[in-house]
C-alpha positions in Angstrom: 21.3 11.0 18.4 21.2 8.0 16.1 24.0 6.8 13.8 24.1 8.2 10.3 22.4 5.9 7.7 24.7 4.4 5.2 23.2 4.1 1.7 25.3 1.3 0.2 23.7 1.3 -3.2 25.7 3.6 -5.6 23.5 3.0 -8.7 21.2 5.9 -8.1 22.0 9.6 -7.2 19.9 11.9 -5.2 18.8 13.5 -8.5 17.8 10.0 -9.9 15.7 9.4 -6.8 13.9 12.8 -7.2 13.3 11.9 -10.8 11.6 8.6 -9.9 9.7 10.4 -7.2 8.4 12.9 -9.7 7.1 10.0 -11.9 5.6 8.0 -9.1 1.8 8.0 -8.4 2.3 6.4 -5.0 2.6 9.2 -2.4 4.1 6.9 0.3 6.8 5.8 -2.2 7.5 9.5 -3.1 8.1 10.3 0.6 10.5 7.4 0.9 12.4 8.3 -2.2 12.7 12.0 -1.2 13.9 11.0 2.3 16.6 8.9 0.9 17.6 11.7 -1.6 18.0 14.0 1.5 20.2 11.4 3.1 22.4 11.2 -0.1 22.6 15.0 -0.1 24.2 14.8 3.3 21.3 15.6 5.6 21.1 13.9 9.0 18.6 11.2 9.5 16.5 13.4 11.8 16.4 16.3 9.2 15.6 13.8 6.3 12.8 12.1 8.3 11.2 15.4 9.4 11.3 16.8 5.8 9.7 13.6 4.5 7.1 13.4 7.3 8.3 10.2 9.0 10.1 9.0 12.1 13.9 8.4 12.1 13.3 4.7 12.7 11.0 4.4 9.8 13.5 6.1 7.6 16.2 3.7 8.8 14.0 0.7 8.0 13.3 2.1 4.5 17.0 2.8 4.0 17.8 -0.9 4.8 15.1 -2.0 2.3 16.5 0.3 -0.4 20.0 -1.1 0.2 18.7 -4.6 -0.1 16.2 -4.3 -2.9 16.7 -1.0 -4.7 13.8 1.3 -5.7 11.5 -1.7 -6.1 11.8 -2.2 -2.3 10.3 1.2 -1.7 6.9 0.5 -3.2 3.9 0.1 -1.1 2.7 -3.5 -0.8 -0.4 -4.9 0.6 -0.8 -8.3 2.2 -2.9 -11.0 0.7 -6.6 -10.4 0.6 -9.2 -12.4 2.5 -10.5 -15.3 0.4 -14.0 -15.0 -0.9 -16.7 -16.6 1.2 -18.6 -17.9 -1.9 -17.2 -20.2 -4.6 -17.5 -19.3 -8.2 -20.5 -21.6 -8.6 -22.2 -20.2 -5.6 -21.6 -16.6 -6.8 -23.1 -17.5 -10.3 -26.1 -19.1 -8.6 -26.6 -16.0 -6.4 -26.3 -13.6 -9.4 -28.9 -15.6 -11.3 -31.2 -15.6 -8.4 -30.9 -11.8 -7.9 -31.4 -11.1 -11.6 -34.5 -13.3 -11.8 -36.0 -11.5 -8.8 -38.1 -12.7 -5.9 -41.3 -14.7 -6.4 -43.9 -13.4 -4.0 -45.7 -16.7 -3.6 -42.5 -18.8 -3.2 -40.3 -16.3 -1.2 -42.9 -14.2 0.5 -41.4 -11.0 -0.9 -41.7 -8.8 -4.0 -38.0 -7.9 -4.1 -34.6 -8.9 -2.6 -33.2 -6.6 0.1 -30.1 -6.7 2.2 -30.8 -7.4 5.9 -28.0 -6.3 8.1 -27.4 -8.4 11.2 -24.8 -8.0 13.9 -22.6 -10.8 14.5 -21.4 -11.6 18.1 
């Protein structure tokens, strides 16, 4: 059996966390908020994790983030996206070319199409 999780922040009650969960549109954040509310209600880590649909370790990690960052630390975040392959100027040139359409004599086609190729 794991050690009990200590919620060191005292600025929010279990009811406050449930209120934030009711207003949230992020399902993952709602589960995290509810799991922490269960902990504040006195449930064990195992019970709280099972009720929220997560593992005990995951709940422990989110509790540490909540203690450090508050409710803002429970939001889902995504890493940086992949940079675009084309520059803004290249994208504008491509858009103009597509809107103009293919020239049968110059390009050997009557319309543009996407040709999928497999990369090795």
